C-alpha positions in Angstrom: 15.7 -18.4 60.7 14.8 -22.1 60.2 16.6 -24.7 58.2 13.6 -25.0 55.7 13.7 -21.2 55.1 17.4 -21.5 54.1 16.7 -24.5 51.9 13.9 -22.4 50.1 16.3 -19.5 49.8 19.0 -21.7 48.3 16.6 -23.0 45.6 15.4 -19.5 44.8 18.9 -18.1 44.5 20.1 -20.9 42.2 17.0 -20.7 40.0 17.3 -16.9 39.7 21.0 -17.0 38.8 20.1 -19.0 35.6 18.6 -15.7 34.3 21.6 -13.6 35.4 23.2 -11.9 38.4 21.2 -10.8 41.5 21.8 -7.1 41.8 20.6 -6.6 45.4 19.9 -9.4 47.9 17.5 -7.3 49.9 15.4 -6.4 46.9 15.5 -10.1 45.9 14.3 -11.1 49.3 11.4 -8.7 49.2 10.5 -9.8 45.6 10.5 -13.5 46.6 8.9 -12.9 50.0 11.9 -14.4 51.8 13.6 -13.4 55.1 16.8 -11.5 54.2 18.7 -13.2 57.0 17.8 -16.6 55.5 18.9 -15.4 52.1 22.3 -14.2 53.5 22.8 -17.5 55.3 22.1 -19.4 52.1 24.5 -17.2 50.2 27.3 -17.8 52.6 26.7 -21.5 52.5 26.6 -21.6 48.7 29.7 -19.3 48.6 31.7 -21.8 50.8 31.2 -24.4 48.1 31.9 -22.0 45.2 28.3 -22.1 43.9 28.1 -18.3 44.0 30.3 -15.3 44.4 29.1 -12.3 46.5 30.1 -8.6 46.5 29.0 -6.8 49.7 27.5 -3.3 49.6 27.3 -1.3 52.8 24.1 0.8 53.4 23.1 3.5 56.0 20.1 2.3 57.9 18.0 3.5 60.8 15.5 1.7 63.1 12.9 3.1 65.5 13.3 3.1 69.3 10.5 2.5 71.7 9.7 6.2 71.6 9.7 6.1 67.8 7.3 3.2 67.7 5.0 4.9 70.2 5.0 8.1 67.9 4.0 6.0 64.9 1.1 4.4 66.8 -0.2 7.5 68.7 1.4 10.5 67.0 4.4 12.6 67.9 4.4 14.2 71.4 3.7 17.6 70.0 0.7 16.3 67.9 -0.7 14.5 71.0 -0.4 17.7 73.2 -1.9 19.9 70.4 -4.9 17.6 70.2 -5.4 17.8 74.0 -5.8 21.6 74.1 -9.5 22.4 73.9 -11.1 25.3 71.9 -11.5 27.3 75.0 -7.9 26.7 76.2 -6.4 24.4 78.7 -4.2 24.8 81.8 -0.7 23.3 81.9 -1.8 21.1 84.8 -4.6 19.6 82.7 -2.3 18.9 79.8 0.3 17.3 82.0 -2.3 15.1 83.6 -3.7 13.9 80.3 -0.4 13.6 78.3 1.7 12.2 81.1 5.5 11.8 80.4 5.3 13.3 76.9 3.7 16.6 78.1 7.0 18.4 78.7 8.5 17.5 75.2 5.2 18.0 73.5 4.6 21.5 74.9 8.2 22.5 74.1 7.9 21.4 70.4 4.4 23.0 70.1 5.8 26.3 71.3 8.8 26.1 68.9 6.5 25.3 66.0 4.0 28.1 67.1 1.2 25.6 67.3 0.2 26.8 70.7 0.4 30.1 72.7 0.4 31.0 76.4 -2.0 33.8 77.4 -0.5 35.4 80.5 -3.5 37.7 81.0 -5.6 34.6 81.6 -3.2 33.1 84.2 -1.0 31.3 81.8 -3.7 29.4 80.0 -2.7 27.6 76.8 -4.6 28.2 73.5 -4.2 26.9 70.0 -2.3 29.3 67.7 -2.5 27.1 64.5 -5.9 26.2 63.1 -4.6 22.8 61.9 -1.4 20.9 61.9 0.4 18.2 60.0 2.4 15.6 62.0 5.6 15.5 60.0 7.5 13.5 62.7 5.0 10.7 62.5 5.1 10.6 58.7 9.0 10.6 58.8 9.0 7.7 61.2 6.5 5.7 59.1 8.7 6.4 56.0 11.7 4.9 57.9 9.8 1.7 58.7 8.9 1.3 55.0 12.5 2.0 53.8 12.1 5.6 52.7 14.6 7.7 54.6 13.8 11.5 55.2 16.3 14.2 54.7 19.6 14.0 56.7 18.7 17.0 58.8 15.4 15.4 59.8 17.2 12.2 60.6 19.6 14.0 62.9 16.6 15.7 64.7 14.9 12.3 65.2 18.2 10.8 66.5 18.6 13.7 68.9 15.1 13.1 70.2 16.0 9.4 70.6 13.3 8.2 68.3 15.7 6.4 65.9 19.1 4.7 66.2 21.6 3.8 63.5 21.2 0.3 62.0 23.6 0.0 59.1 23.2 -3.1 57.0 24.7 -4.9 54.0 23.3 -6.2 50.8 25.0 -8.4 48.3 25.4 -8.6 44.6 25.4 -12.2 43.6 26.8 -14.0 40.6 27.5 -17.5 39.5 30.5 -19.2 41.1 33.0 -21.7 39.6 31.0 -24.7 40.8 27.5 -23.3 40.0 24.8 -25.7 39.2 21.0 -25.2 39.1 20.6 -27.8 41.9 23.0 -28.0 44.8 24.7 -31.3 45.5 26.1 -31.5 49.0 29.7 -32.5 49.3 30.2 -35.5 51.7 32.4 -35.1 54.7 33.5 -38.8 54.9 33.4 -41.8 52.7 30.8 -44.4 53.9 30.4 -48.1 53.6 27.5 -47.6 51.2 29.6 -45.5 48.9 32.2 -48.2 48.7 29.6 -50.9 48.1 27.7 -49.1 45.3 30.7 -47.3 43.8 29.2 -43.8 44.2 32.4 -42.6 45.9 34.0 -42.4 42.4 31.7 -39.4 41.4 30.8 -38.1 44.9 32.2 -34.6 45.8 34.0 -34.5 49.1 34.6 -31.6 51.4 38.3 -30.7 51.7 40.0 -31.5 55.0 40.9 -28.5 57.2 44.1 -29.7 58.9 44.4 -26.3 60.7 41.0 -26.7 62.5 41.2 -27.1 66.3 39.8 -30.3 67.8 36.9 -30.3 70.3 38.0 -29.2 73.7 37.7 -32.3 75.9 35.5 -31.8 78.9 38.1 -32.8 81.4 40.0 -31.5 84.4 43.4 -29.9 84.1 46.6 -30.3 86.2 47.7 -27.3 88.2 51.3 -26.2 87.4 52.3 -27.1 91.0 51.1 -30.7 90.4 53.1 -30.8 87.1 56.3 -29.5 88.7 55.7 -31.8 91.8 55.6 -34.8 89.5 58.9 -33.8 87.9 60.6 -33.2 91.2 59.4 -36.6 92.5 60.7 -38.3 89.4 64.1 -36.7 89.9 64.3 -37.7 93.5 63.4 -41.3 92.6 66.0 -41.3 89.8 68.7 -40.2 92.4 67.8 -43.2 94.6 65.7 -41.4 97.2 62.9 -43.0 99.1 59.6 -41.0 99.7 58.6 -40.4 103.3 54.9 -40.7 104.4 53.6 -37.1 104.9 49.9 -37.7 105.0 49.0 -35.7 108.1 49.1 -31.9 108.5 48.7 -31.9 112.3 52.0 -32.5 114.3 53.2 -32.1 117.9 55.5 -29.3 119.0 57.8 -32.1 120.1 58.5 -33.5 116.5 58.0 -30.1 114.8 60.4 -28.2 117.2 61.9 -30.0 120.2 63.3 -33.1 118.5 65.0 -30.7 116.0 66.8 -29.0 118.9 64.8 -25.8 118.4 64.6 -24.0 121.8 61.2 -23.5 123.4 61.8 -19.8 123.6 62.4 -19.5 119.8 60.3 -16.8 118.1 59.1 -19.3 115.5 57.0 -21.0 118.2 55.0 -17.9 118.9 51.3 -17.6 117.9 52.4 -14.9 115.4 54.3 -17.5 113.4 52.6 -20.9 114.0 49.0 -22.1 113.8 48.3 -24.0 117.0 45.4 -26.5 117.3 42.6 -25.6 119.7 41.0 -29.0 120.0 42.7 -31.4 120.7 45.3 -29.0 122.0 47.7 -31.6 123.3 49.0 -35.1 122.4 49.8 -38.1 124.6 51.9 -40.0 122.0 55.6 -39.1 122.6 58.2 -41.8 123.3 58.9 -41.2 127.0 62.6 -42.4 127.0 63.4 -40.3 123.9 61.6 -37.3 125.3 63.7 -37.5 128.5 66.9 -37.4 126.3 65.6 -34.4 124.3 64.7 -32.6 127.5 68.2 -33.2 129.0 69.9 -32.1 125.7 67.9 -28.8 125.7 68.5 -28.0 129.4 72.2 -29.1 129.9 73.6 -30.5 126.6 74.3 -33.8 128.4 72.0 -36.7 127.9 72.0 -40.5 128.1 73.2 -41.1 124.5 73.6 -44.5 122.9 71.4 -47.2 121.5 71.5 -50.4 119.4 73.8 -48.7 116.9 75.9 -46.9 119.5 77.1 -49.4 122.2 80.0 -47.3 123.3 78.6 -43.8 123.3 80.7 -40.7 123.6 79.2 -37.6 125.3 77.8 -34.9 123.0 79.9 -32.2 124.6 77.2 -29.6 124.2 76.1 -26.9 126.6 72.4 -27.0 125.5 70.3 -23.9 125.9 70.6 -23.7 129.7 66.9 -23.1 130.3 64.0 -25.0 131.7 62.1 -27.3 129.3 58.3 -27.7 129.5 56.5 -31.0 128.8 53.2 -29.0 128.4 54.8 -26.9 125.7 56.2 -29.9 123.8 52.8 -31.7 123.9 51.0 -28.8 122.0 49.4 -29.8 118.7 49.9 -27.5 115.6 49.8 -27.3 111.9 53.2 -28.4 110.8 55.5 -25.5 109.8 57.8 -27.8 107.8 58.0 -31.4 106.7 61.2 -31.8 108.7 58.9 -32.9 111.5 58.4 -36.1 109.4 62.1 -36.3 108.7 62.8 -36.3 112.5 60.4 -39.2 113.0 62.0 -41.2 110.1 65.5 -40.6 111.5 64.4 -41.7 115.0 62.8 -44.9 113.5 66.1 -45.5 111.5 68.2 -45.1 114.7 66.2 -47.8 116.5 67.3 -50.5 114.0 69.9 -53.0 115.2 72.5 -52.1 112.5 72.9 -48.6 110.9 71.9 -48.4 107.2 72.6 -45.3 105.1 69.4 -43.8 103.7 68.2 -41.1 101.3 64.7 -39.7 101.9 62.5 -37.1 100.3 59.1 -35.6 100.8 56.8 -33.1 99.0 53.8 -31.8 100.8 51.9 -28.8 102.3 53.1 -26.8 105.3 51.6 -23.9 107.2 53.1 -20.7 108.6 51.4 -17.6 110.0 53.2 -15.2 107.6 52.4 -11.8 106.1 51.1 -12.3 102.6 53.1 -10.7 99.7 54.3 -11.5 96.2 56.6 -14.4 97.4 54.9 -15.6 100.7 51.7 -17.4 101.6 50.3 -18.7 104.8 50.3 -22.2 103.3 52.6 -23.6 100.7 54.3 -26.8 99.6 57.7 -27.8 100.9 60.1 -30.1 99.1 62.7 -31.7 101.3 65.5 -34.1 100.8 68.0 -35.6 103.2 70.9 -38.1 103.2 72.0 -39.9 106.3 75.4 -41.7 106.2 78.8 -41.9 107.9 81.2 -39.0 107.8 79.3 -36.7 105.4 80.6 -33.1 104.9 79.4 -29.7 103.8 80.9 -30.5 100.4 78.6 -33.5 100.1 75.7 -31.2 100.8 76.6 -28.6 98.2 77.4 -31.2 95.6 74.1 -33.1 96.2 72.1 -29.8 95.9 73.9 -28.8 92.7 73.4 -32.2 91.2 69.7 -32.0 92.1 69.2 -28.6 90.6 71.2 -29.5 87.5 68.6 -32.1 86.7 66.1 -29.1 86.7 68.2 -27.2 84.2 69.0 -24.6 86.9 72.8 -24.0 87.0 73.0 -20.5 88.5 72.8 -21.6 92.1 74.4 -19.7 95.0 74.8 -20.4 98.7 74.7 -17.9 101.6 75.6 -18.8 105.2 72.7 -18.6 107.6 71.6 -19.8 111.0 69.2 -22.6 111.8 68.6 -24.0 115.3 68.9 -27.6 114.2 71.6 -27.5 111.4 75.2 -26.4 111.6 76.7 -25.3 109.3 73.6 -23.9 107.5 73.1 -22.3 104.0 70.4 -20.5 102.1 70.0 -21.5 98.5 69.4 -18.8 95.8 68.6 -18.8 92.1 68.4 -16.0 89.6 64.7 -15.1 88.7 64.5 -13.4 85.3 61.1 -12.0 85.9 62.0 -10.3 89.1 65.5 -9.6 87.8 67.2 -10.6 91.1 68.3 -13.6 93.1 65.4 -15.2 94.9 65.8 -17.5 97.9 64.5 -20.9 96.9 65.5 -23.1 99.8 67.4 -23.7 103.0 70.0 -26.4 103.8 72.4 -27.6 106.4 73.8 -30.5 108.4 71.7 -31.8 111.3 73.4 -31.0 114.7 74.7 -33.8 117.0 72.2 -32.5 119.6 69.5 -33.7 117.2 71.0 -37.0 116.0 72.7 -38.4 119.1 69.7 -38.5 121.4 67.9 -40.5 118.7 70.6 -43.2 119.1 72.9 -42.6 116.1 76.7 -43.2 116.5 79.0 -40.2 116.6 80.3 -40.7 113.0 76.8 -40.6 111.5 75.9 -37.3 109.8 72.8 -36.1 108.0 72.7 -33.5 105.3 69.3 -32.0 104.4 67.8 -29.3 102.3 64.3 -27.9 101.8 62.6 -25.5 99.4 59.2 -24.4 98.5 57.5 -26.0 95.5 56.0 -22.6 94.6 59.1 -20.6 93.9 60.8 -23.0 91.4 57.4 -23.2 89.7 57.2 -19.4 89.5 60.7 -19.4 87.9 59.8 -22.1 85.5 56.5 -20.6 84.4 57.6 -17.0 84.6 55.1 -16.0 87.3 56.0 -12.9 89.4 53.3 -13.1 92.1 52.8 -16.3 94.1 49.1 -15.3 94.6 48.7 -15.8 90.8 49.8 -19.3 91.2 48.2 -20.6 94.4 45.1 -19.5 96.3 41.6 -18.1 95.7 42.7 -15.4 93.2 44.2 -17.8 90.7 42.8 -17.4 87.1 41.1 -20.6 86.2 42.0 -20.1 82.5 45.7 -20.3 83.5 45.0 -23.7 84.9 43.5 -24.8 81.6 46.1 -23.4 79.3 49.4 -23.7 81.2 52.0 -25.7 79.2 53.3 -29.2 80.0 56.1 -29.2 82.5 59.1 -31.2 81.2 62.2 -30.2 83.1 65.6 -30.2 81.4 67.7 -33.0 82.7 
């Protein structure tokens, strides 16, 4: 209904109430020739400002279906079929051709009412049995459209024949409200400059403020939970004095991803089943030749030409290496990095080339890729968070203490370590934390001390150690947000409403 219709309804209601209550809003609408919906809308608006009070009254109602409207216009199916039967009789085929879809129902109803008969002696020809008929169904349907309901039994029959459907409705008894006036004065929402200037604000009625109302939803993007947790992790690293490493490229070489970390070329992680190799360009030409020769010697024999600007009097590594042949073609392969430790290796190599050793603390948070089987806690791509400290004479105790201090800033105190094997760290430990949703300890990271076979070929002195740890960003986020399945957090199945409604991440420190 239009706004003018509601304004007309408001005026008619307020005028009528001067003479007394309105007993039935529907009867009132018909009497005043107004749309009942417009009247109801006006009543609700007036009721909100206490001009009127309303008492609802529920009524049983029915409305015609398409079949019902057709019966009103043309007659019921049985009346139509009866009219098609000629004085000399008609065949069933003739009736079906003339009556179309209503022939079957019409014939059935005519036979039940004994309006027609079938003469088997004349080949099943159909003749009129009743001399005249009265179309009660059409009359009942017309009565419904005018507000006169037939008997309940007849309504049920019409409903069963799908000619009517229930359409219950409400009417309202209307009386004067506490703020009733013959003419409505709209309450203002805000005070205006004009009101202040002319003094009308002193007598103007104002709408009460609804302090519980929600504000308009801003049409803006939302931060994914991973981004929120990432920002908190980054802040913690910076507070602890760490420097962020540049991790802006996903494609790395096998040399930095595996070989520089003293990971053997025959290691299962380097198979196609675990790593995504790049098809084009398949190989790189940018590997420091002198350093690659040292890495090759370390893998094959354990002995290499150690030393550098920071190690003028080098001591042999005293390693046996892997005692196998080392392929340059294998180390030149390009791949999607399987860990950000590939960047850590390059940062350490760069640090080792400086004239004087300087202790450093580095961190990175970025995406890595692994050809893994997808399940509730594993994806083929995820975000790795990595921290490392390089200094003289570091120990396993330094590693455990640094990790515990790091997680304490996250409010995570129930941390456990389990010995494990890594090709490029010794000793090595897995990091676990209790997940309340899964009701078990969940691995959240890996850690260890980089081996001399990794650090010495870079040029570090013998007493320089490097402690490091890495963990996925997804699993701590799952713990913090109570998410049980990683696919509900990251990937194409994520519920976008979760992105809009997830709470602010403010980690306990």
